[in-house]
MARRODREN-760131 format. One line per 8 residues: number of its first residue (from 1); their letters; for each residue y, z, x of N, C-alpha, C. Coordinates in steps of 0.1 Angstrom, whole numbers, plus 2048, in hexadecimal, padded with zeros to 3 digits. Layout:
NUM	a	Y:Z:X:Y:Z:X:Y:Z:X  ...
END
This chain:
1	llrhahhs	648:E17:29C:652:E11:2A4:65A:E1B:2AC  65D:E26:2A6:664:E31:2AD:65B:E37:2B8  64E:E38:2B4:644:E3E:2BE:643:E34:2CA  643:E27:2C7:642:E1D:2D2:64E:E1E:2DB  65A:E1F:2D5:666:E20:2DC:666:E2D:2E4  661:E38:2DF:661:E44:2E6:657:E43:2F2  64C:E3D:2F0:642:E3B:2FB:648:E32:305  64F:E27:301:655:E1E:30A:660:E25:313
9	aaatlrhr	668:E2C:30C:673:E34:313:66D:E3E:31D  662:E45:318:65B:E4E:321:655:E47:32D  64F:E3C:32B:649:E34:336:654:E30:340  660:E2B:33A:66B:E27:343:670:E33:34B  671:E3E:344:676:E4A:34B:66C:E4E:356  65F:E4E:353:655:E51:35D:655:E48:369  657:E3B:365:658:E31:370:664:E34:379  670:E36:372:67C:E3A:37A:67A:E46:382
17	ldvvmqek	673:E50:37C:670:E5D:383:668:E5A:38F  65D:E51:38E:655:E4E:399:65D:E47:3A4  666:E3E:3A0:66E:E37:3AA:677:E41:3B1  67D:E49:3AA:686:E54:3B0:67E:E5D:3B9  672:E61:3B5:66A:E6A:3BD:665:E62:3C9  662:E55:3C8:65E:E4E:3D4:669:E4D:3DE  675:E4A:3D9:681:E49:3E1:684:E57:3E8  682:E62:3E0:684:E6F:3E5:67A:E72:3F0
25	yelhnele	66D:E6D:3EE:663:E6F:3F8:666:E67:405  66B:E5B:403:66F:E52:40F:67B:E58:416  685:E5D:40E:690:E63:415:68D:E70:41C  684:E77:416:67F:E84:41D:678:E80:42A  66F:E76:42A:669:E71:436:673:E6C:441  67D:E65:43C:687:E60:445:68F:E6C:44B  692:E76:442:699:E82:447:690:E89:451  684:E8B:44F:67B:E91:458:67A:E8A:465
33	aaageqrg	679:E7D:465:679:E74:471:686:E76:479  691:E76:471:69E:E77:478:69F:E85:47E  69A:E8F:477:69B:E9D:47D:692:E9E:489  686:E97:489:67D:E97:495:684:E90:4A0  68B:E85:49D:692:E7E:4A8:69D:E86:4AD  6A4:E8D:4A4:6AF:E96:4A9:6AA:EA1:4B2  69E:EA7:4AE:699:EB1:4B7:695:EAC:4C4  690:E9F:4C4:68C:E99:4D1:699:E96:4DA
41	lmsraaql	6A3:E92:4D3:6B0:E8F:4DA:6B6:E9C:4DF  6B5:EA7:4D7:6BA:EB4:4DC:6B2:EB9:4E8  6A5:EB7:4E7:69D:EBB:4F2:6A0:EB4:4FF  6A2:EA7:4FD:6A6:E9E:509:6B3:EA2:50E  6BD:EA5:505:6CA:EA9:50A:6C9:EB7:511  6C1:EC0:50C:6BF:ECD:513:6B9:ECA:521  6AF:EC1:522:6A9:EBE:52F:6B3:EB8:538  6BB:EAF:534:6C5:EA9:53C:6CF:EB3:541
49	ksellaqa	6D3:EBC:538:6DD:EC6:53B:6D7:ECF:546  6CA:ED3:545:6C4:EDB:54F:6C3:ED4:55C  6C0:EC7:55C:6BF:EBF:568:6CD:EBE:56F  6D8:EBC:567:6E5:EBB:56C:6E9:EC9:572  6E6:ED4:56B:6E9:EE1:571:6E2:EE3:57E  6D5:EDF:57F:6CE:EE0:58C:6D4:ED8:597  6D9:ECC:593:6E0:EC3:59D:6ED:EC9:5A1  6F4:ECF:598:701:ED6:59B:6FE:EE2:5A4
57	haadaara	6F4:EEA:5A2:6F1:EF5:5AA:6ED:EF0:5B8  6E5:EE5:5B9:6E1:EDF:5C6:6ED:EDA:5CD  6F7:ED4:5C6:703:ECF:5CD:70B:EDB:5D2  70C:EE6:5CA:714:EF2:5CE:70D:EF7:5DB  700:EF8:5DB:6F9:EFD:5E7:6FB:EF4:5F3  6FB:EE7:5F1:6FD:EDE:5FC:70C:EE0:601  715:EE1:5F8:723:EE3:5FC:725:EF0:604  71E:EFB:600:71F:F08:607:718:F06:614
65	eyaakaqg	70D:EFF:615:706:EFD:622:70F:EF5:62C  715:EEB:626:71E:EE2:62E:72A:EEB:633  730:EF3:62B:73B:EFB:62E:737:F05:639  72B:F0B:638:726:F14:642:724:F0D:64F  71E:F01:64F:71C:EFA:65B:72A:EF6:662  733:EF2:659:740:EEE:65F:747:EFA:665  746:F05:65F:74C:F12:664:745:F15:672  738:F13:672:730:F16:67F:735:F0C:68A
73	heatiarl	737:EFF:686:73B:EF5:690:749:EF9:695  752:EFD:68B:75F:F01:68F:75F:F0C:699  757:F16:697:755:F22:6A0:750:F1D:6AD  746:F14:6AD:741:F0F:6BA:74C:F08:6C2  753:EFF:6BB:75E:EF8:6C1:769:F01:6C7  76C:F0C:6C0:776:F16:6C5:770:F1D:6D1  763:F20:6D1:75D:F26:6DD:75E:F1D:6E9  75A:F10:6E7:75B:F06:6F2:769:F04:6F7
81	eddvyral	772:F04:6EE:780:F03:6F2:784:F0F:6FB  780:F1B:6F7:783:F27:6FF:77C:F26:70C  770:F21:70D:769:F20:719:76F:F16:723  774:F0B:71D:77B:F01:725:788:F06:72A  78F:F0D:722:79C:F13:726:79A:F1D:731  790:F26:72F:78D:F30:739:789:F29:747  781:F1F:746:77C:F18:752:788:F11:759  791:F0C:751:79E:F06:757:7A6:F10:75E
89	letqcrtr	7A8:F1C:758:7B0:F27:75E:7A9:F2B:76B  79C:F2D:76B:794:F31:777:796:F27:782  795:F1A:77E:797:F0F:788:7A5:F0F:78E  7AF:F11:785:7BD:F12:78A:7BF:F1E:794  7B8:F29:790:7BA:F35:799:7B3:F32:7A6  7A7:F2C:7A6:7A0:F29:7B3:7A8:F1F:7BB  7AE:F15:7B5:7B6:F0B:7BC:7C2:F12:7C2  7C9:F1B:7BA:7D5:F22:7BF:7D1:F2B:7CB
97	akrqhqva	7C5:F32:7CA:7C1:F3A:7D5:7BE:F32:7E2  7B7:F26:7E0:7B5:F1D:7EB:7C1:F18:7F2  7CB:F15:7EA:7D8:F11:7EF:7DF:F1C:7F7  7DE:F28:7F1:7E4:F33:7F9:7DD:F36:806  7D0:F34:805:7C8:F36:812:7CB:F2B:81C  7CD:F1F:817:7D1:F14:820:7DE:F16:826  7E8:F1B:81E:7F5:F1E:823:7F5:F29:82D  7ED:F33:82B:7EB:F3F:834:7E5:F3A:841
105	vaarldal	7DB:F31:840:7D4:F2C:84C:7DE:F23:854  7E6:F1B:84D:7EF:F12:854:7FA:F1B:85A  7FE:F26:853:808:F2E:859:803:F35:866  7F6:F3A:866:7F0:F40:872:7EF:F35:87D  7EB:F29:87A:7EA:F1F:884:7F7:F1C:88A  801:F1B:881:80F:F18:886:814:F24:88F  810:F30:88B:814:F3C:893:80D:F3B:8A1  800:F38:8A1:7F9:F37:8AD:7FE:F2C:8B6
113	wthsvlsr	801:F20:8B0:806:F15:8B8:814:F19:8BE  81C:F1F:8B5:829:F23:8BA:828:F2D:8C5  81F:F37:8C4:81C:F41:8CE:817:F3B:8DB  80E:F31:8D9:808:F2A:8E5:813:F22:8EC  81C:F1C:8E5:826:F14:8EB:830:F1D:8F2  833:F28:8EC:83C:F32:8F2:836:F39:8FE  829:F3A:8FD:822:F41:909:822:F38:915  821:F2B:913:821:F22:91E:82F:F21:925
121	s	839:F23:91D:846:F21:923:84A:F2C:92C
END
């Protein structure tokens, strides 16, 4: 009877050990699967980070290019404003010179007319 009880207890313990070992094996597999999934997620996160950094660098380059173009446009506008101002001054000078010439011609004509009127008298 004692031997039967011993064998029965040993069988129960072996069965419990088998169940525990099976659970350990299943948990180990789940842990390995979770670790594999985590590695995949970490890899995807690294890839996304790399893509975001590339996009940030591209955005920085675009901003720098835009700033350079804007600076170039501002310089062009300043040159054009200078050209227009210079042309305006030149036009004013020519207009003033023409007026002075017209005044001088009118004064000469007036002097000739006065001289001719006085000569006749």
